[in-house]
C-alpha positions in Angstrom: 4.6 -31.7 17.9 4.3 -28.2 16.6 1.9 -27.9 14.0 3.1 -25.8 10.8 1.0 -24.6 7.6 2.1 -23.0 4.4 1.6 -19.4 4.2 -1.8 -20.1 2.0 -3.5 -21.6 5.0 -2.2 -19.3 7.4 -3.6 -16.4 5.5 -6.9 -18.3 5.6 -6.8 -18.9 9.3 -5.5 -15.4 10.1 -9.3 -14.6 9.1 -10.3 -16.3 12.4 -7.2 -16.3 14.7 -4.9 -13.6 15.9 -1.4 -13.4 13.9 1.6 -13.4 17.0 5.0 -11.9 15.2 7.9 -12.5 17.3 10.4 -11.0 15.4 12.1 -7.9 16.9 9.9 -4.6 17.1 12.8 -3.0 14.4 11.7 -5.7 12.3 8.4 -6.0 13.1 8.3 -1.7 12.2 9.5 -2.1 8.7 7.1 -4.5 7.5 4.5 -7.2 9.4 1.0 -8.8 8.3 -1.5 -6.8 9.0 -3.3 -6.9 12.1 -0.1 -8.8 13.9 0.6 -8.1 17.3 4.3 -7.9 17.9 5.2 -9.7 20.9 9.5 -9.7 20.2 11.0 -12.7 21.9 14.2 -10.6 21.4 14.1 -6.7 21.2 16.4 -4.7 18.5 19.6 -4.6 21.2 19.1 -9.3 22.4 19.1 -10.1 18.0 21.2 -8.5 17.7 23.8 -10.0 20.9 22.4 -13.1 19.8 23.1 -13.1 16.2 26.7 -12.1 17.0 27.1 -14.8 19.1 26.3 -17.8 16.6 28.6 -15.5 14.1 31.4 -15.4 16.0 31.4 -18.2 18.3 28.9 -21.1 17.6 25.3 -21.5 18.1 25.1 -23.2 21.5 26.7 -20.0 22.6 23.8 -18.1 20.8 21.4 -20.4 22.4 22.3 -19.8 26.0 22.6 -16.1 25.0 19.0 -16.5 23.9 17.5 -18.3 26.8 19.2 -15.8 29.9 17.3 -12.7 27.7 14.1 -15.0 27.4 13.9 -16.2 30.8 12.3 -13.6 32.5 9.9 -12.9 30.2 8.1 -16.4 29.8 5.4 -15.2 31.8 4.9 -12.4 30.2 4.7 -13.9 27.0 2.2 -16.2 28.1 -0.7 -13.5 29.5 -0.1 -11.4 26.2 -0.7 -14.5 24.8 -3.8 -15.9 26.7 -5.1 -12.5 25.9 -5.0 -12.1 22.3 -6.3 -15.9 21.8 -9.3 -17.1 20.5 -10.8 -20.7 22.1 -7.2 -21.3 22.7 -5.9 -21.0 19.3 -3.3 -18.9 17.7 -1.0 -17.8 14.8 3.0 -17.6 15.3 5.8 -16.9 13.2 9.0 -15.4 12.8 11.5 -14.6 9.7 12.2 -18.0 8.9 9.8 -20.3 11.0 13.1 -21.5 12.9 14.3 -21.0 16.1 12.0 -18.4 17.6 8.8 -19.6 16.6 9.3 -22.8 17.4 10.2 -21.8 21.1 6.9 -19.6 21.8 4.7 -21.8 20.1 6.5 -24.5 21.9 5.7 -22.5 25.7 2.1 -21.6 24.0 1.6 -25.6 24.2 3.0 -25.8 27.6 1.0 -22.7 28.5 -2.1 -25.0 26.9 -2.7 -23.1 23.7 -3.0 -24.3 20.1 -0.2 -22.2 17.8 -0.1 -22.6 14.5 3.2 -22.4 12.8 4.3 -20.6 9.8 6.4 -22.8 7.7 9.4 -20.6 6.6 8.0 -17.4 8.9 8.0 -14.0 7.5 10.1 -14.7 4.9 7.4 -17.3 2.9 4.7 -14.5 3.8 7.0 -12.4 1.2 7.6 -15.3 -1.1 3.7 -16.1 -0.7 3.1 -11.8 -1.9 4.9 -12.0 -5.1 3.7 -14.9 -6.4 0.0 -13.9 -5.8 0.8 -10.1 -7.4 2.3 -12.2 -10.5 -0.7 -14.2 -10.9 -3.5 -13.1 -13.9 -6.0 -10.3 -13.0 -8.5 -8.6 -15.1 -7.8 -4.4 -15.1 -8.2 -1.5 -16.4 -6.0 1.7 -15.5 -7.9 5.1 -14.8 -6.0 8.0 -16.4 -6.5 11.6 -15.9 -4.4 15.1 -15.7 -4.4 16.3 -12.2 -7.7 17.8 -10.9 -9.9 15.4 -12.6 -11.1 13.5 -9.7 -9.9 9.8 -10.6 -9.7 9.0 -6.5 -13.4 9.9 -6.0 -14.1 8.5 -9.3 -12.6 5.3 -8.2 -15.3 5.2 -4.9 -17.8 5.7 -7.0 -16.8 2.7 -9.0 -16.6 0.5 -5.9 -20.6 1.6 -5.3 -21.4 1.1 -8.3 -20.0 -2.8 -7.7 -16.7 -2.4 -9.2 -13.8 -4.2 -8.1 -11.4 -1.1 -7.2 -7.2 -1.3 -5.7 -6.7 2.7 -4.6 -2.5 2.6 -4.1 -2.5 6.7 -3.2 -4.6 5.2 0.4 -2.4 2.4 1.0 1.0 4.9 0.3 -0.8 7.8 2.3 0.0 9.8 -0.4 -1.7 11.5 -3.7 1.7 11.3 -6.1 2.3 14.8 -7.0 4.7 17.1 -4.6 1.4 18.3 -2.6 1.2 14.4 -2.4 1.8 14.4 1.7 -0.4 17.2 2.2 -3.1 16.5 5.5 -2.3 12.5 4.8 -0.7 10.0 7.4 3.1 9.4 7.9 4.2 6.8 4.7 5.0 3.0 5.1 7.9 1.6 4.3 7.7 0.2 1.0 7.5 -3.6 2.4 4.6 -2.5 4.6 3.0 -0.7 2.1 3.1 -3.9 -0.2 1.5 -6.2 2.7 -1.5 -3.6 3.1 -1.9 -3.3 -0.9 -1.6 -7.3 -0.7 -4.1 -7.8 2.1 -6.7 -6.0 0.0 -5.4 -7.8 -3.2 -6.0 -11.0 -1.9 -9.5 -10.7 -1.8 -10.1 -10.1 -5.5 -12.3 -12.3 -7.9 -9.1 -13.0 -10.5 -12.6 -13.3 -12.9 -13.7 -9.9 -13.0 -12.0 -6.4 -13.8 -9.9 -4.5 -11.2 -9.7 -0.8 -11.6 -6.3 1.0 -10.4 -5.7 4.6 -11.2 -2.7 5.8 -13.5 0.5 5.8 -11.1 4.0 6.3 -11.9 6.7 3.3 -10.4 7.3 5.2 -6.6 4.0 7.2 -4.9 6.2 9.7 -2.6 8.8 7.3 -0.5 7.0 4.1 -1.7 7.6 2.0 -4.7 4.7 -0.2 -6.4 6.3 -3.9 -6.5 7.3 -5.2 -9.9 4.8 -7.9 -10.2 2.4 -5.3 -10.2 3.4 -2.4 -11.9 4.8 -4.8 -14.9 0.9 -5.2 -15.4 -0.6 -1.6 -14.9 2.1 -0.9 -17.7 0.4 -3.2 -19.8 -3.1 -2.8 -18.8 -5.8 -1.0 -21.3 -6.3 2.6 -20.2 -9.1 4.5 -20.0 -8.9 8.6 -19.6 -10.8 10.7 -17.5 -10.8 14.6 -19.2 -11.4 17.6 -17.8 -11.6 21.3 -18.5 -8.6 23.0 -16.8 -11.0 25.8 -15.7 -12.9 22.9 -13.6 -9.7 21.6 -12.6 -8.4 24.5 -10.9 -11.8 24.9 -9.0 -11.6 21.4 -8.1 -7.6 21.7 -6.9 -8.8 25.1 -5.0 -11.1 23.6 -2.9 -9.2 20.8 -2.2 -5.7 22.8 -1.3 -6.5 26.2 0.1 -7.4 24.6 3.5 -3.9 24.0 3.8 -1.2 26.2 5.8 0.7 28.5 3.2 3.9 27.2 4.3 3.2 23.4 3.7 1.7 24.5 0.0 5.4 26.5 -0.5 7.3 23.7 0.2 5.8 21.4 -1.8 5.8 24.3 -4.9 9.8 24.4 -4.1 9.9 20.4 -5.0 8.9 21.3 -8.2 11.2 24.5 -8.8 13.7 23.1 -11.3 10.5 21.6 -13.4 8.3 24.9 -12.9 11.4 27.3 -14.0 12.8 30.1 -11.4 10.4 32.5 -12.5 7.6 30.3 -12.2 8.4 29.1 -8.8 8.4 32.4 -7.5 5.0 33.9 -9.2 3.7 30.6 -8.0 4.9 31.4 -3.7 4.0 34.9 -4.8 0.0 33.9 -5.4 0.1 31.1 -2.6 1.5 34.0 -0.1 -1.5 36.6 -1.3 -3.9 33.8 -1.2 -4.8 34.0 -4.9 -4.8 29.8 -4.8 -6.4 29.6 -8.3 -3.7 31.4 -9.7 -0.8 29.3 -7.9 -2.3 26.1 -9.4 -2.7 27.3 -12.2 0.9 28.3 -12.8 1.4 24.5 -11.2 -0.5 22.6 -14.2 2.0 24.2 -16.9 4.3 21.4 -15.2 1.9 18.8 -14.3 -0.6 18.6 -17.5 3.0 18.6 -19.6 4.6 15.8 -17.5 0.5 13.7 -18.2 1.5 14.9 -21.9 4.1 13.4 -22.2 3.3 9.9 -20.2 0.2 9.5 -22.2 1.8 8.9 -25.8 3.7 6.9 -24.0 0.5 4.6 -23.4 -1.2 6.0 -26.3 -1.8 2.6 -27.9 -2.9 1.0 -24.7 -5.9 3.6 -24.5 -9.0 2.1 -25.3 -11.3 5.8 -24.8 -12.2 8.8 -23.2 -14.6 10.8 -21.5 -14.6 14.6 -21.1 -16.3 15.3 -17.6 -18.7 17.9 -17.0 -19.7 19.7 -13.8 -22.1 16.9 -13.2 -23.2 14.2 -10.5 -19.7 12.1 -10.0 -22.2 9.0 -10.6 -22.5 10.0 -14.2 -18.5 10.2 -15.0 -18.4 6.9 -13.9 -21.2 5.3 -15.8 -19.6 6.2 -19.2 -16.3 5.5 -17.8 -17.2 1.8 -17.3 -19.6 1.5 -20.1 -16.3 2.8 -22.3 -14.3 0.0 -20.2 -17.1 -2.8 -21.0 -17.3 -2.1 -25.1 -13.8 -2.5 -25.1 -14.3 -6.2 -24.1 -17.3 -6.5 -26.0 -19.0 -8.2 -23.1 -21.7 -6.0 -21.7 -22.4 -9.0 -18.5 -18.5 -9.3 -18.3 -18.3 -9.3 -14.2 -17.2 -5.4 -14.9 
């Protein structure tokens, strides 16, 4: 008899045991449980054939087609699973927790392994994520204009004992038209959510989590509705910084990139910058006058930020004017602002 477990138990077990995703490579690539191994029962073509047999003929025809595909690969499945298994135990799932996971789990049992099958499959896992992201969680949003070092502050907060979620890290994108520079390829929105939840599930709900102020979309990925609703309602602490200092910081960050990539990024906002500003900005990049190029670009980004800040003004609980000082000093002041808003100095911030 197969041992089936729900998503909660399955994820608890995954802290110690390896996960095998038996879906096709295409399904796995679009989104999978972080850290899961892909041992596909069918490749993408085989899955398509079996699916058509099921829809156009009947279930029996689909099963026989599947057996023909699986037969020659049985030994390989067992060898791979044995290498991965921990103390002969292993976790298995497919899309719905149906025939694919049950078939390969049966095979693993025959081979002497003890598989645990995820009830409802990957579909149940995704539902579980939505439920958990909908649960209550104390939160503060860190706002601030482009170049004021919000991401650095987040990581300093973590060093100072705060709970932090860096959405841009999971998105492989810094949010702006220049946000893809120096980053890995972005994941699918589905995988972004899975990776995000992998960190989210470890949060203490009784303690505050800090998240950087973000738009709904970060590059090509979208923040899940359940989380974005929280972000849209959470109190905001704003870090302020003079334009000259922000330009200095941004020059240090972006002047290292190939000017060709900088020009491509500028072209993404040409409609918002305007024709003349776009021309002057590109000219400045070509002449390696990066401070001037950034100054021009900030005319758009600062305007957009002020517009967004106006919408959030009822949620702003305080701000801090950061100078060219140690990042830990700025961070401490921002945390203190949040503590005063909660009126609980030992609140778990």
